N, C-alpha and C positions, 0 to 999 in steps of 0.2 A: 357391265356398270355404267351410271349415267356420266358422262365428263358433265361437269356442274359450269355453266356460263359463268364469264367471268363477272358480270353485273350481280348477277344472282348471289356469287359465291363471297363477293363484297360486302353485300347486305345481309349474308351470314355470319360475317366474322363481325361486322357491327352489331347484330343482335347478339352475339355471343360475348362480345365486350361490354354490352350493357348488360348484360346478365353477371357477370366478371364485377362488375363495378357496383352493383346491387349485393352480391354476396360481400364483397369488402364493406360498403357503407353499413351492412348490418352486424357483421364483427366489429366495427369500430364503436357502434354505437352501443352493442352488446359491453363491451370493455369499458366504457365511458359512462354508461349509465347502467350499472351492474341491477341496483333498484329495480329497473324497470321490466317490464315483461314483453319481450321480443319475439315470443313463440311466434305467434300467427304470419310476423313477416318472414322469420324463418322458414315457416312450414310453404308459404307462398311461394318464396324464393326457390325451394329445392324441388318444389313441383314443376314449375317453370324449367327447371334444369332437366328435368325428365322428359318434361312433353314436347321441349323445344331440340332436345338431343334425340327422340324417337324420330321425330318428325323431319329433321335435318338428315339422318342416319336413312331413312326410305326414301325421302328425296331424291336423295346422290346415290341411292343405289340401283332404283329400276323404275320406271313407269309402274310395272306392276305391283310393286310392292308399295307404293304411294296409294295407290286407288284401292289396295287392300288394307291400309290402315285406314282410310276414311271410310271405307265400309265397315272396318269393325267399330270407329266410334259411332257412325249411325245404329249400330246394334247397341252400343252401349246405352246410346241417348233413347232409343225405342223401347229398350227396357227398362229404362229409369222411369220415362212417362207412364208405362204401365204401372209402374209399383207406385206411384202416387196418384193415379188418377183411378177412381172406383171402375171396375169392369163386372160386366155380368157371368156367372159360373158357365152359361150356357155358350158364351160366347169366345172359350179356350181354342177351340178348333180355327176358329176366325184369327184369334192373336198368332197362331202357329203361322197361317197363310200371310199374314202380314210379315212375321221375320223372314219366313221365304222370298217377298219382295225385294229384301237387299241384296241378296246376291244377283237375282237376278236385275235389278235396276244398274248395280255397278260393272255388271257385265255389258250391259248398253255401253255405259262409260267406256272400257277397255275397249270394247269393237269399233268406238267412235261413230255408233250410229244414232246421229243426232236424233232424226227423227223420233224412234222407237223411246231413245232416253227422254224426252221431252209430253209424250202422250202416255208412256207406261203406267204410271201413278195415278196422274190426273185423269183418264180417261179408264184401262183396261181394271188397275188395282180399285178403282172407286166404283165400280159397276161390279166387281166380283165378290168383294165384300158383303156387302148387303144381302147379294145372293145367298152367300154361306149362312149366314145370319136368318134369313126367311127359313132355310131349308132346318133350323136347329129350332124352329118352332114356337120360339119365343118371343111375342109381340110386346111385352111389358117393358117399357123403357127402351124402345126399338130407335123411336129416334135418338135421344141422347146418344145412345149407345155407340149407332153409325156415326153421329158427329165427331165422337172421341177416338172412333177408329182411324177417319178418315183423316182428323188433322194431325192422328201422331203421327200416322204414316207420311203426310204431307211436310211436316215441320223436321222430323229428324231421319228422314230415307230423302225424298225428293231436294229439300231446300238445301241439306247440306249436301247430297251428290255434286250440285254444281259446282262447288270446290272442286272436287276430283275430275269433274271433267276439263278444269283448266289447263291440267296437264295433256289431256287427249287432242287440245286444239293445236293446230299447225303453228308452230315455232315462229311467229313475223317478225320479231326483233332478238338477231341473232346473239345478242352481248345479255340475254337475259334468258333466252328460249323458253319454253311453256311452264317451267319452274319459277321463274319472275314472276308470272301472275298470279300463281299460288300464296308465295309469299308477299306480294304486294297487298293482296286482301287480307290475311292475315294479320300483316304487320299495321296495316289502314285502320282494320275493325278493333285492334286491341288499343293502337295509339288513340282513339276517337273513346273508348272506354275511360282509360286512363286519364286523359286529357280533361273528359268530361266531371271525373270524380275530383281530380286537382282544382280546376275552375270553381266549381260547385261548393268545394271545402273553403276555400279562400274568398272567395267573392259573392259565394250565393246568399240572394237576400229572397229572391221571390222564388214561390213554389210554383211548377207546372201541372203538376196534376198529385197532388198531397192524397189524395185517397188512396192510389196508386203504391205513389213512390213517394214518401215524404222528402227524400233527401235528393232530388230532382229539383234543380233550378234552372231558371231563364237563362242565368250567367255561367251555370256550368254548362247547358246545352249548346248555345253559341259559342263558349271557347271550346270546346269539343270539336265543333263544326268549323271554326275557323283555322284552327291547329291542323285537323285532317286535311282541308281543303288546300292550305297551303302545302302541306308536306306531299299530297297526291299531285298537286300540279308541278311537283320539281321531279319527283320520284316517277309519275306514271311514266315518262319518256325513257326511262332509264331502266324499269322492269316489265312495262308493257308494250302493244303495239301503240297506244294514246298517246298524242301531242298533247303539248301542253294545254290546252284549249280543253280538250275532253279530258284531260286530267283533272282539270279543276271541279268540272262538272260531277267528276265521277268522284271527286270529295265530297261534295256537296250530297250526292245522294248517299254513299257511304255513311256521314256522318248525320243525316237523319233518320237512315233506315236503321243505324246502328241503334240510336234512339229508341226506334221503335219496338226493333227487335228485345230490347232491354224490358221495356215497359208492358210488354205483353207478356212474358214468361213472369214477369213480376204479378201481372193480375190473376196469373195461373194458379200462383204459388198463394197469393192474398185470397184468393176464393179456397182453396184446401187449407188455409190456415197453417203455412208452413214457412220456415223462414229459408231453407235449401231446400233443393231438388232430391239432394244425395249428399253422401258423406266420400265419393270415391275420389275425390282429388283432395289431399291434405291442403287446408288453407284456402281453396277454391268454394268449397261444395260441394255441388255434383255435376254431371255433363252439362246439363240444360243450362245449371248457373253459368259455367263458362262459355256455352257456345251461342247463348240468348240473343246475342249481337250477330253473331256469324248466320245464323238461321235466316234474316233478312238481309243481311249484305251479301251474301255467297251469290243467292240467285240474280238479284238485281244487277251486281258487277256482272255478273256471266254475261246476261242477255244485253245490258249497255256496250261490253266490248263487243260481243258479237256483232250486235247489230252496225256500230261504227267500225270495226276493223276487219271482220270477215266478210 
């Protein structure tokens, strides 16, 4: 069992305190305004308790259990992606091998083989899956099917696996350990999402891309960007090997990338004419709804940190 570093443990307690505060606030609102429906808020808070509880338990138990958890998240996200995007009947075997790529990719994470981790899916899986599609003998819709297959594996497996690889990196900040970087990217990404929503609802007047996401405004984007940049500047030296200046630029990177990830997945859902990618997480929708921003922030933050700190 891991000994959770002091800085990471302190942030864990803060997150749990915020969840407790949210639970108390929901209870107070429900009693004060019984005529209003707070069911969605209740479902969101309950889901957060489960998600945070499982995550913190795996992070505290062992590196292997945390990597397995992230691998399982990739599996659920890939399964959800294939459930909402049309695929050809002839590609069933190809889809099977796309799932096989998950344990292989996360084995490279567990073994710490950085070189193979970075090229396995973008090179080997990229070349292997079309070969299987060719052997199936169906050329109708080949280009679109290959694009869907590659994009699905890249988004849900390759991009998300960077979050797990943070655990495999040497702990250059003894007070936070490798756990600190995972907590940092998760907390910053979620803070960015919440801040953009709050600033957008309260101050939003100028829409950015109404055809894709009508609720996204410049006020929400800039408010979230400023909030996460400030928080990142303060917390990066506490939880990561980055200093204040690099923490500032990491915040800018996370704020911008989180916004892009959100609207990219929103574009997918609008193309498919669906509101949510699934119903797996009560109050939140599906895995892609919850991890859309992280799909972009995790790999960019990983390589930014790897370049400047390792």
